C-alpha positions in Angstrom: 48.7 -65.3 25.2 49.8 -66.3 21.7 50.8 -64.0 18.9 47.5 -64.6 17.1 45.5 -63.6 20.1 47.5 -60.4 20.5 47.0 -59.5 16.8 43.3 -60.1 17.1 43.1 -57.8 20.2 45.1 -55.1 18.4 43.0 -55.4 15.3 39.8 -55.1 17.4 41.2 -52.0 19.2 42.1 -50.5 15.8 38.7 -51.2 14.5 37.0 -49.6 17.5 39.3 -46.6 17.1 38.6 -46.3 13.5 34.8 -46.5 14.2 35.1 -43.9 16.9 37.0 -41.6 14.6 34.5 -42.2 11.8 31.6 -41.5 14.2 33.3 -38.3 15.4 33.9 -37.2 11.9 30.3 -38.0 11.0 29.1 -36.1 14.1 31.1 -33.0 13.1 29.7 -33.2 9.6 26.1 -33.5 10.8 26.5 -30.8 13.5 28.1 -28.5 10.9 25.3 -29.2 8.5 22.4 -28.8 10.9 23.5 -26.5 13.7 26.6 -24.6 12.5 25.6 -24.1 8.9 24.6 -21.2 6.7 21.1 -22.7 6.4 20.8 -22.6 10.2 21.5 -18.9 10.3 19.0 -18.1 7.5 16.4 -20.3 9.1 16.8 -18.4 12.4 16.5 -15.1 10.6 13.2 -16.2 8.8 11.8 -17.4 12.1 12.6 -14.1 13.7 10.7 -12.3 10.9 7.7 -14.6 11.4 7.8 -13.9 15.1 7.8 -10.2 14.5 11.1 -10.0 16.4 12.8 -7.2 14.5 15.6 -6.8 17.0 16.6 -10.5 16.7 16.4 -10.4 12.9 18.5 -7.2 12.7 21.1 -8.7 15.0 21.4 -11.9 12.9 21.5 -9.9 9.7 24.2 -7.5 10.9 22.4 -4.8 8.9 22.6 -1.0 9.1 19.2 0.7 9.4 18.9 3.6 6.9 17.4 7.0 7.9 13.9 6.0 7.1 10.6 5.1 8.9 11.0 1.9 11.0 7.3 1.0 11.3 7.8 -2.2 9.3 10.7 -3.5 11.3 9.0 -5.0 14.3 5.7 -6.3 15.7 2.5 -7.0 13.7 3.6 -5.1 10.6 6.7 -7.2 10.4 4.8 -10.5 10.9 2.4 -9.5 8.2 5.2 -9.0 5.7 6.0 -12.7 5.8 2.5 -14.1 6.6 2.0 -15.2 3.0 5.5 -16.9 2.8 5.0 -20.7 2.4 6.7 -23.9 1.3 10.1 -22.7 2.5 13.1 -24.7 1.2 16.8 -24.0 1.8 19.0 -24.4 -1.3 22.6 -25.6 -1.3 25.3 -23.0 -0.5 27.2 -21.8 -3.6 30.8 -21.0 -2.7 32.0 -17.5 -3.6 35.4 -18.0 -2.1 37.0 -20.0 0.7 35.1 -18.0 3.4 31.9 -16.9 1.7 28.8 -18.5 0.2 25.6 -17.5 -1.4 22.5 -19.4 -0.1 19.3 -19.4 -2.2 16.0 -19.8 -0.3 13.0 -20.9 -2.2 9.4 -20.3 -1.2 6.0 -19.3 -2.5 3.9 -16.2 -2.0 0.2 -16.5 -3.1 1.2 -19.7 -4.9 4.0 -17.9 -7.0 7.5 -19.4 -6.6 10.1 -16.9 -5.4 13.8 -17.0 -4.4 15.9 -14.8 -2.1 19.6 -15.2 -2.1 21.6 -14.4 1.1 25.4 -14.0 1.4 27.1 -15.4 4.4 30.7 -15.7 5.6 32.6 -17.9 8.0 33.0 -16.0 11.3 35.1 -18.6 13.2 34.9 -22.0 14.7 33.4 -23.5 17.9 35.1 -26.3 19.8 37.8 -26.3 17.1 35.7 -28.3 14.7 32.4 -26.5 14.1 32.1 -23.7 11.6 30.4 -20.5 12.6 28.5 -18.5 9.9 27.2 -15.0 9.8 25.4 -12.8 7.3 27.7 -10.5 5.4 26.9 -7.0 6.8 24.6 -4.9 4.6 22.2 -2.0 4.8 18.4 -2.6 4.9 16.6 -1.6 1.7 13.8 0.9 1.7 10.3 1.1 0.2 8.8 4.4 -1.0 5.1 5.0 -0.5 2.9 7.9 -1.7 -0.8 8.8 -1.4 -2.8 11.4 -3.2 -4.1 14.3 -1.1 -3.6 12.6 2.2 -1.0 12.5 4.9 -1.4 9.0 6.2 -2.2 5.4 5.1 -2.4 1.8 6.4 0.7 -0.2 5.7 0.6 -3.9 6.5 -2.2 -3.2 8.9 -0.4 -0.4 10.7 -1.4 3.2 10.5 1.6 5.3 9.3 2.1 9.0 8.8 3.0 10.3 5.3 4.0 13.9 5.6 3.1 15.7 2.4 1.7 12.4 1.1 5.1 10.6 0.9 7.2 8.3 3.1 10.2 6.1 3.0 10.3 2.9 5.0 13.1 0.5 6.0 12.2 -3.2 5.3 13.5 -6.7 5.7 13.5 -9.1 2.8 11.8 -11.2 1.7 8.5 -9.5 2.3 5.1 -8.6 1.0 4.0 -5.0 1.6 0.4 -3.8 1.2 -0.9 -0.3 1.6 -4.4 1.3 1.4 -6.2 4.3 2.6 -9.8 4.4 3.9 -11.9 7.2 5.4 -15.5 8.3 5.3 -15.1 10.5 2.2 -11.9 9.4 0.5 -10.3 6.0 -0.1 -7.5 4.4 -2.1 -7.7 0.7 -3.0 -5.0 -1.6 -1.7 -1.8 -2.0 -3.6 0.9 -4.6 -3.0 4.6 -5.0 -3.6 6.6 -8.2 -3.1 10.3 -7.6 -2.5 12.5 -10.7 -2.7 16.0 -9.3 -3.1 17.6 -6.3 -1.4 18.4 -4.6 -4.7 14.8 -4.7 -5.8 13.6 -2.5 -3.0 15.6 0.4 -4.4 12.9 0.5 -7.1 10.0 -0.8 -5.0 7.2 1.7 -4.4 3.5 1.8 -3.5 1.4 4.6 -5.0 -2.1 5.1 -3.6 -4.6 6.7 -5.9 -7.1 8.3 -3.6 -10.6 8.8 -4.9 -13.9 10.2 -3.6 -16.0 7.6 -1.9 -19.7 7.0 -2.9 -20.7 8.6 0.4 -18.9 11.9 -0.5 -20.4 11.9 -4.0 -23.8 11.3 -2.5 -23.3 14.1 0.0 -22.2 16.6 -2.7 -24.9 15.5 -5.1 -27.5 16.2 -2.4 -26.0 19.7 -1.8 -26.0 20.4 -5.6 -29.6 19.4 -5.9 -30.5 21.4 -2.9 -28.8 24.5 -4.4 -30.6 24.1 -7.8 -33.9 23.4 -6.1 -33.5 26.6 -4.2 -32.9 28.4 -7.4 -36.0 26.8 -9.0 -38.1 28.1 -6.1 -37.4 31.7 -7.0 -40.4 33.0 -9.0 -38.3 35.4 -11.1 -36.8 35.3 -14.6 -33.3 35.7 -13.2 -32.9 33.8 -9.9 -30.2 35.4 -7.8 -26.9 33.6 -7.7 -28.1 30.8 -9.9 -26.7 29.4 -13.2 -29.8 29.8 -15.3 -32.0 32.7 -16.2 -34.3 34.0 -19.0 -34.6 37.4 -20.6 -38.2 38.3 -21.6 -39.9 41.6 -22.0 -43.2 41.1 -20.2 -44.8 38.2 -18.4 -48.0 37.6 -16.5 -47.7 38.0 -12.8 -47.2 34.8 -10.8 -46.8 32.7 -13.9 -43.0 32.0 -13.6 -42.3 28.4 -12.7 -38.8 26.9 -12.9 -38.1 23.2 -12.8 -34.9 21.2 -13.0 -35.3 18.5 -15.6 -31.7 17.2 -15.7 -29.6 17.4 -12.6 -25.8 17.5 -12.9 -23.7 14.3 -12.4 -21.1 15.0 -9.7 -17.5 14.0 -10.4 -14.8 14.8 -7.8 -11.1 14.7 -8.7 -7.8 15.5 -7.0 -5.9 18.6 -8.3 -2.8 20.2 -6.8 -3.4 18.9 -3.3 -7.1 19.8 -3.2 -10.3 18.3 -4.4 -12.3 19.8 -7.3 -15.5 19.0 -9.2 -15.7 18.8 -12.9 -17.9 21.5 -14.4 -21.5 20.7 -13.5 -24.0 20.7 -16.4 -27.8 20.3 -16.3 -31.0 21.5 -17.8 -33.7 23.8 -16.4 -37.2 24.3 -17.8 -39.2 27.5 -17.5 -43.0 27.6 -17.7 -44.3 31.2 -18.0 -47.1 33.2 -19.6 -45.7 35.9 -21.9 -47.6 39.0 -22.8 -47.3 40.0 -26.4 -46.3 43.6 -26.5 -48.2 44.3 -29.7 -51.4 42.4 -29.2 -51.5 42.1 -25.4 -52.3 38.4 -25.8 -51.2 36.0 -23.1 -49.1 33.2 -24.6 -48.0 30.2 -22.5 -44.3 29.4 -23.1 -42.2 26.3 -22.1 -38.5 26.9 -22.5 -35.6 24.6 -21.7 -32.2 26.0 -20.9 -28.8 24.1 -20.5 -26.7 25.5 -17.8 -23.1 25.1 -16.4 -21.5 26.1 -13.1 -18.7 25.0 -10.9 -18.1 24.9 -7.2 -15.4 24.8 -4.5 -15.4 21.9 -2.1 -14.2 21.8 1.5 -14.1 18.6 3.6 -13.1 19.2 7.2 -13.7 17.2 10.4 -16.3 15.0 8.7 -18.2 18.0 7.3 -18.7 18.7 3.5 -19.3 22.2 2.3 -20.1 23.0 -1.3 -19.8 26.6 -2.4 -21.3 27.0 -5.9 -19.4 29.3 -8.3 -21.6 30.9 -11.0 -20.0 33.0 -13.8 -22.2 35.6 -15.4 
């Protein structure tokens, strides 16, 4: 074998070795970028949220759970929190120091662009070459919820207790959180909060403004009308327990006839943990034949009288009770 042949053989081996080394380096780079990368950890975390797997998400995040309601940390409520998250894109890691990076994650919620930034750190290597990344340990944020005059609500489709009308809930981010309250007689329209950064949740809150439903107003209106109609049926000048009356000296027997010409409009509002009605105002008309004390002549009279009264309202076990309160 001549020297030229030996040199060609050595060159070929060197080329193969260099190609093998290059391939190995490329493999390490690709594996680091796709399997052992900060993006991979964050993607696994987001997938756990979408699966409603709170245990896996919490384990990946290395987060401490605060002393708060955990109803949003697992199952359907958790899945609902990221149901509107779309167009997910991982940004490029931004180096904080030699061992830590910040990773921005871009996405849309209801068509609005949002960004959440996660902080990760190198936690070691695998097979000597592959970097391992982990979330920097943190504490889960919380979301405050309040509801007027109720002790429960629906939060991300899950019924939750709110003792004394308030509650604090641990949450994962990013997330969308919706609360509402609905019952036969009272309801609060849905309110929503989108939390994209852990620091934001410290100020995130959902306040439910409970109001009387049309059904309750209809029920109370029927009772108000029934009360006033009962007053109008009394053939006396001063119906007992009623908000209207008339003082006259002498009238013809069986001529007294009351009629309600303007029924009150019922408005129900919350006050100090209870429900009250605004003062009820209306108009009654009295038709009566008055006897003139000097001439004895019978004179038909038609008198209208504005009246005002209030009432206490009790709603228990699906029953509504109105107790009229008339001041004399």
